[in-house]
N, C-alpha and C positions, 0 to 999 in steps of 0.2 A: 384393768390390765387386759391384754389380748390373749389370743390362742398361743399356746406354747408347744414347740416341737423340740424334743431332746433326742440326741443320738450320741453314741460313744464311738469314737474313731481312734483305735489304738491308744487308749488312755487319755484321749482328749474329749472333753464333753463340749459339744456344740449345742448351744441353746438359741433357738430362733423364736423371738417374741414379736408378734404382729399386733401392735397396740390398737388398731382399728377394728379388730375382730372380737366377736363374742366367743368366750371359751373359758378355760380354766385359768386359775392363778398360777404363776410360776412357783416352783418349790422353794421353800425357805431354806437357805443353807444352814447347816449346823454351826453353832457359834465358833467351834474350834476349827472349822474348815471353811473359812471365808474364801470365796472364789476370787481369783485374780483375772480381770478382764485383760486379755492380751490383744484383742482385736474386736472391733464391732463395726457394723455397717447397717444403716437404715435403708430400707427399700419400700417401694409402694407409693400409694397416694392417699387421698382422704376418704376413700370408700373401703370396702372389705377386701383384704388381701390375705390369702391363706397359703401356707407352705405345707404340702403333704409329704414331701420327700427331700432329704438333704443327703448328698453323697459326696465323699471326697474324690477328687480327680487325680490322675497320675502326676500332674504337675504341681500338686500341693494345694490347689484351689478347691472350690466347692461348686457343685451344681445344685440349684434349688428348683424344685418343680411344684407347682400349685395352680391357683387361679386368682384372678383379680376382677373386681368390679370397678376399679378406679379408672380414671381417664385424665390423671394429672400426676405430678411428681415424676417418678421414674417410669410411669406407664403412659403410653400414648396410643390413641386409636382404638378405644374399646368398641367392639363390634357386636355387642349383644348384652344380655344381662350379666354374663360372666365369661371371661376369656381364660383359656389355659395360659400359664405363664411359666417360662423357664428362664432362669438367670444363672449365668456363669460368673463366679467371683474368684479373684485372686486371693491369696491368703493375707495380703496387706492392702 
């Protein structure tokens, strides 16, 4: 599994898992509190993609900031060993 970023936004837990990255395992949910996935979105390419910050925007979406070494998938035009990457997402 990849690097995991977890943040709580007014009672909502947003978990970003980047499968191509080296990092920690996602937390195992307690058996009595099985999480419900209400929305998911895969981003990045086939190289390392890391999210360092996730913030909710005033329109209900999210902005994700990090870096990428990918040059495929959602990423185009890598200009060095790693590029700063900012993605704006709607909530659906």
